[in-house]
N, C-alpha and C positions, 0 to 999 in steps of 0.2 A: 583479538577478541576470543581466542580459544581458551582464555582463562575462565570463561563462563561455563564451558562444557567441553567434553572430549569430542573433537571435531576431526574428520578426515579431509577437510577442505584444504587445498593448497592456497594459502592466503597470499603468498607472493604473486602467484599467477592470477588470482582473483583481483588483486589490486592493480596489477598491470593492465589487465583486460579492461577494467572499468575506467581507469584513468585515460587509457588510449581512446576509448569510446567518447569520453568528454572532449578530449582535445580534437578529435576528428570533427565533432560538431562545432567547436569553436572556430576551426578553420573554415568551415562552410559559411559561417556568418561573418567572417573577417573581423574578429575582435582581438584585442590585445590579451584578453584573458577573461576569467570568470571570477566574480565576487559572490560567494555563497554564504547565506546565513541560515537557510533551512537546514536543520540537523540531519534530515534524511538525505539531502543532496550532499552535504559534507561527508556523511557516511559512505555514500556511493563513491564519491570521488577519491576519498582518502582511506576508507575503512577505519576511520577514527571516530570514537564515540565518547561522550561525556555528558552524563545527566540528560539523556535524550528528551524526555518528556518535559523536564523543567526548561530546557533551552528552546522548546517549541514556542514558549510564550515569554521568555526572557532572552534577548539577543546577547548572550554572554560569550559567544564564540562565533568565529567566522573564518573564512578561508579564501585566499587569493590563489588562483591557478593560472599561471602564465601560459598562454597558448604555446609558446616556445620559451621555456624558462622554468623557474622554480615553482614549487608548491609551498606556500607559506600559510601555516595554520596559526591563527590567533586564538589562543585557548584561555579558558577561565584562569584566574590568578592561581599560581602555584600548581598548575596541572601539566606542565611541560613533560614531566616524566611519563605521562600516560601514552605519549606517542614516541618515546625515545627509541623504540626498536622497530618503528614503522618506516620501511625504506621508501614508501611512496611520498613521505613528507620531507621536504628539503630543510625546512627551518620551522621552529615553533617559537612564537612570541606571545607575550601576555596581551590579551585583548584590551582595547580601549572601549569600554562599554558605555553607551549613552542612552540606554533605555531608562525610563524615568525612575523605576524602582531602585536601580543601581546608581543613578547619577543625580536624581533629584533636581534642584535648581542649577546644578552644574552641567546639565545635559547639553546645552548649547556649546559650552566651552570644550567639553569632551568630544563633541561631534566634530569640532574644528580640528582637534588633534587627530581624531580618527581619519578625517578627510585627507589631512596631510600625509598620513601613513600610506593610504591607498594611492594617492596621487604619486608618491615617490615610487611605489612599485610599478605603476603603469608607465611612468617616465623611464625607469631603469630597464624594463623588460618588454615594453611594447613596440620598440623599433619605430617610434613616431606615431603609432596608432593609439588614439586616445578613446577608442570605443571599448567598452567592456560589457559583458553579459552579467546581469544581476537577477537573482531569483526573487527574493523578498527583501524589502528595505523600508525602514521608517522614514517619514517625510523629512526629518532632520538630515538624514544621510543622503537622500535624494538631492536636497537643496545644496549640501556641501559639495557633492560631486559635480553637479551642474555649474556651480559657482567657480569651480576649478577647471571648467572646460572639458570635462569628461562626459562623453556621450553614453547614456545608459540604453542597453539593448535588452530584449526580452529573454532573460536567462532561464526562466522556468521551461520554456519550450526547448532550449538547448539541452537541459538536463533530462526532461521527460523523453525526448527522442533518443538521447544517449542510453537511457535506462531501458528502452523498449525491447532491445534484442539481447538475449542471454546466450552464453556459451556453455560448454559442458561443466566448467568449474562453477559458474553461477548456479547451474541447475543442481549440482551436488550440494551447494549451500542451501538452496531452497528446499531440497528434499529432506534435509535434516530438520528444517522447520515444519514441514508437513508431517514428518514422522512423529515429532513431539506433539503436534496438534492432534493427530489421530489417536495417540496414546491418551491424551486428555479427554477426547471424545469417548473412548472406551471406558474410562473411569466415570464419566458422567452417566453413561448408559447403565453401568453397574449399580449405581445408587438411585436411579430414577424409579422411585416407588411412591405410592400415595402418601401424602403427608410432608414431603420435602418441599421447601419453598423454591421459587425460581432462583433467587440469589444464592441459596445454598448449593443448588445444582450447578449454577454458573461458576461458582468458586472452584469447583473441581478442575475446570479447564485452566483457570488462572494458576492454580497450584502446580499442575503438571507442567505448564509452560515455564514457570520460573525454575522448577526442579531440573528441567532438561536444558537450561541455559537460554530460555527465551526472555523477552524483554517487556512487552506490554500487550494489551488488547485494546484495539482502537474504539470499540463500541460496547454496548451492553445489550445486544440484540438477542435475547432469549425470552420468549413468552409462552404462556400456556393457555389452553382452552379459549375462552372468548377474548383474551388479550392478544391472541395472534392476529386477529382481524378487526380493524385494519392493521397493517404491518407498521413497523418503525416505533412501536411502543418499546420502552426499554424494560429490562427485567426488574422485578420488584419483590415484595414480600408475600405475594399471593401463594397460598398453599395449593400445590398441584394435586388434582383429584384423579382417581381411577377413571380411565377412558378419555382423559384430556389429551388433545394433541399438544405436543411440545415442539416448537419450531425455533431454530437458532441459526445464527450466522457467526462463524468464529472470529473473523477479522483480527487474526492473531499475528503479532510480530514476534517471531520466535527466534531460535538459535540463528546466529549469523546476521540478525536483523532482517531476515526475509519474512514475508507475509505468507501465511497459510489461510486462505479465504475459502472456507468450505461451509456449506449449509446442509442440514439434515432436519427431518421431522420424524418424531417418534410418538408412540402411544404410551401413556403412563399405566403401569400395572399389568397384570396378567389378564388382559382384556383384548378381545378381537376388535379391530376397527369397525365402525359403522359403515354402511353402504356409502354414505356421504363422504366420510373420511377416506375411504378407499378410492372414491372417484376423484377427490382432490389430489390424492397422492399419485394415482395413475396418470392424471392429466399433467402434473408437473414433471413426472418421470419421463413421459413421452416427449415433452418439449425439450427437456435436457438432452435426451438421447438423440433426437432429431437434429438439434443444433450442433451437438458435438460432431455428428456425422457430416454436417455441412461445412465445417471449418476446413479451409484450404488456403494456402498462400496465393496471393494475386486477387483474391476476392475483395472488392471494395467494401467499406463500411456500409454504404447505402445498399449494396446488393445483399449483404448479410442481414441487414435490418429488414429488408423487404421480404426475404424468405424465412426469417426466423421469428416472426412476430405474431404468428397465428395463436389466437386465444379463444376460448368459448365466450360468447357475447356477454354473459353475465359476470365474467371475470376481467373484462377489459378495463373497467374503471379502477380496479385494484392492482393493475399491472405494476411490475417493478420498474424502477427508473431506467434500467438498462437491460438489454438481452445478453450483453457480454462486456467485459472490461479487462484492461491489462492489469497485471499484478507483478510486483517485484519486491522492493523493500516496503511497499505499501500498495494500495490500489493506485493504479497509474494509467497513463495513456496506453491504449485508446479507450474511450467510452463510446460504446455502440448502442444507441437508443432504439426504442421501438419505432416501427415504420411511421405510425401516426404522430410521433413526436419529432421526426427528423427535421421537419421544416423549421421548428422553433428551437430544438435542442440538440440537433445532430451536427456532424461535420464530416467532410470528406477525408478519405485516407484509404490505405490498403493494408490488409492483413499480410504479414510477412513471416517467413520461416524464422524461427528463433524467438518469436514473441511467446510470452506465457499469458494465457487468458483465463478468466473465470467465466464460465457459462452459467447463466442465472435463470431461475424460474421461481415465480411467486404466484400461487394459484389460490384464490379465495373469492367466493361469490360476493357480489355487492349485497350488503346486508346480511351475509352469512355469519355463522358462529365462529368458524375457524379458517385458518389458511395453512397451506403447506409451502415451506421454503426449501428449495433444493439448489445446490450450487456445486460445480465441479471445476477443479483447477487442471488445465491442460497445457501442453506444449504444442505449438504449431510447428509441424515438420514439413518436409518437401512433399509428403504424400497425404497430409491431413493432420488430425489431432492425436496426440498421445497423452493418455491420462497420467497426471502426476498424483492426484489424490485417489485413494483406493478404498476408502471406508465403505462398508457394505450398505446396500439399499434394502428396503423391506420388500423383497421380491415376492414373498408369499402373499402380499396384499394385492398384487397386480392381477 
């Protein structure tokens, strides 16, 4: 993938680390191998990519990874050359696609052919084990595998747990993405003046990401003024006015396919923030800083949730969906929710050294005009959290 940008990442070492992580998880659940159709999982396991966003909704490529055996990539027709120099891939074959757009009324027939190919690999390389881990699969595929006596196990958990721990090579790949993202943020900041639209401002981040070898942005979360509260409105053609709060969440898949998930809030124009805007910002900043300081390996998700969920009473209803989440090739395991949401939306687990987390804060009063969104990307070390994102805060507001 270094054709997209000039990269210092040791790709051979990156591929070996990630493939070893996948196989270690496969051994833990005692399966013959993994069948991956999610392009993010294929990317993690093989470092192979092809029309990533398109294949998110068209299953035109998939991969079989034997727990002890070959890595066989089934790629889009005529695309074998894309992985010709990738030492992590043993063999590339043309995919037998049975999604309806590509197969139409022949979907059932092609699914049978696809099932025979997968069964053959399981038989050849499974050592008699007919259990495989599958991440996502259309019902036709599920039916074909079950019909052939192949037991399907929960592959998404295998992949998420494999992806959760990063080594130094992965961190160097992630840092290139963060660097590209923060350059895009600087360009946004430079053109944030009264009269620019939300979408025009947002486009500067996209442009920088592509220029520096990035790939896509997962959301459109940039809003201004009264559109910031409640959160999760997507950017539109609103003209940003002097004194408006502008809040955004990058959700950027950048160079090397790694995610840079950083949030900041700014004021438009040469205007001092109001007392209310300063209070919102200071409250969000305090939560971010306190929760970064609380990160340590061995802390359970429930413990972190319990100590990291303090909010002013009139901001509780507008709280974000998580206080922290994992990040790698995209947002990933774990998701640590607020204490009051743990019973219905949380789950147990332990923060481990080598995880990369995004620490979140969203502060907006119920019925208020604006909200502040801040988010920082960190590495969990043996002694606590080390910041990976470094874009400056508005410390003169505090």
